[in-house]
C-alpha positions, 0 to 999 in steps of 0.5 A, spaced: 499 499 500 502 506 498 500 512 502 501 519 501 501 524 508 498 530 506 501 535 510 497 542 511 497 549 513 490 550 515 488 556 518 481 560 519 478 559 512 474 553 511 473 553 503 480 556 502 483 549 507 478 545 503 480 547 496 488 546 498 486 539 501 482 538 495 489 539 490 493 535 495 489 529 494 489 530 487 497 530 487 496 524 491 492 521 486 497 522 481 502 520 484 499 512 485 497 512 492 493 508 495 490 512 500 491 519 502 491 521 510 489 528 511 492 532 518 487 534 524 482 539 524 484 540 516 477 544 514 479 550 520 485 552 525 483 558 528 480 561 534 474 557 538 470 563 538 468 560 531 467 553 533 459 552 532 459 557 526 464 552 522 462 545 525 458 540 520 454 534 521 456 527 518 454 526 513 455 533 510 459 538 506 465 536 507 464 529 508 460 529 501 467 532 498 471 526 501 467 521 499 466 524 491 474 525 491 475 518 494 470 515 488 474 520 483 480 518 484 479 511 487 483 511 492 482 511 501 481 517 504 483 518 511 480 525 513 484 527 518 479 531 523 473 536 523 469 539 528 462 535 527 456 537 529 451 533 533 444 533 534 442 534 541 449 535 543 452 542 545 459 541 544 462 539 538 466 532 537 473 532 533 472 526 528 476 522 523 473 519 518 476 514 513 472 513 505 473 507 501 475 506 493 467 507 492 467 514 496 463 509 502 464 511 509 468 506 513 469 508 520 468 515 523 472 516 530 471 522 535 477 523 539 477 521 545 483 524 549 482 532 549 487 537 549 488 542 555 493 546 557 496 553 560 504 554 557 507 560 558 506 566 553 502 563 549 494 564 549 491 558 554 488 552 549 482 548 551 479 543 547 474 541 552 471 547 552 467 547 545 469 539 543 466 533 547 471 526 547 468 520 544 466 514 547 468 508 542 474 505 540 474 504 532 477 500 527 476 499 520 478 493 515 480 495 508 483 491 502 490 491 505 488 489 512 485 492 519 487 499 521 486 503 528 483 510 529 487 516 533 488 523 533 493 527 535 493 528 543 490 520 543 498 519 542 500 519 549 496 514 551 499 508 549 493 503 551 488 506 546 494 503 541 494 497 545 487 496 544 487 497 537 492 492 536 489 487 541 482 488 536 487 486 529 489 493 527 495 493 523 496 500 521 494 506 526 492 513 523 494 518 527 492 525 524 495 531 528 496 538 529 502 538 535 504 544 536 511 546 535 513 547 543 511 539 545 513 537 537 520 538 537 521 533 543 515 529 543 512 527 536 517 522 533 519 519 540 512 517 541 510 515 534 516 511 534 514 508 541 507 506 539 510 503 533 515 498 536 510 497 542 505 494 538 509 492 531 504 497 526 506 501 521 504 508 524 501 513 519 501 521 522 499 527 517 500 533 521 499 540 520 506 545 519 507 552 521 503 558 524 496 559 525 491 564 529 490 566 533 498 566 536 500 559 534 504 554 530 504 547 528 510 542 528 509 539 521 514 533 521 508 528 517 512 522 518 511 514 517 514 509 522 514 502 521 513 496 525 521 496 527 520 504 529 524 505 523 522 513 520 520 511 513 517 517 510 518 525 513 515 530 510 520 537 509 517 543 513 512 545 508 506 544 505 505 538 501 505 530 500 510 524 502 509 518 500 510 512 503 509 504 502 506 500 507 508 493 507 504 488 510 509 482 510 515 485 513 510 487 519 508 479 519 515 478 519 517 482 525 511 480 529 514 472 527 521 474 529 520 478 535 513 475 538 512 480 543 505 481 542 503 474 544 507 474 550 503 479 554 501 477 560 493 477 559 492 473 565 494 480 569 493 486 564 487 484 561 
């Protein structure tokens, strides 16, 4: 499977962001990618005060657009994440979607772990002020193998990825908008750790560069293989980066180092 990481610098104009996402997906299709992975909040990165205005239901305009692109290019599309409006709920969900080659919605995952933080010299960030956490662990079957869904801050909670692996996931998606402050020290380390401990591919498409109000994303979209080797990394700009996912190599790693089979399920579940 050939994966295209779509690295974006989304800002506070949803239509501009969607046009850029479409352009990059089309570039990925031209390179023969089987799957294009978008970053977290690819439709909007801006002041939280605008979240209620730009949120959408599913199905809705953004999912219809992704579905059409998937069908047109006969490719899988991981719709990074965007803000989903849920009927009867006062808060929104940070939701990732996965479409198959026919444009069918294979999976919808609502971010489980929400990022609230105060950093010196920066505007406080309160994801939970406008976003509600999800309640489901989500995997999906593709023609290549089973994939597991996650979003950004979830990366710091290894129990989620162990649960995904226990459900048969061989590829983890981690669309993200990691901050520059944390990304420079933690991003690659955590992604490689999740790959190594679960002997799985980790596909992490990220936001890069500044966005309003006064924040900056780390970028460095990457793919780590089941040995923990970074096999693809995006340069520090908007664009696509291609990476092959070799499921035979994954099986070889799990066979030659059968750590997953040695888990103490009697104690750890």
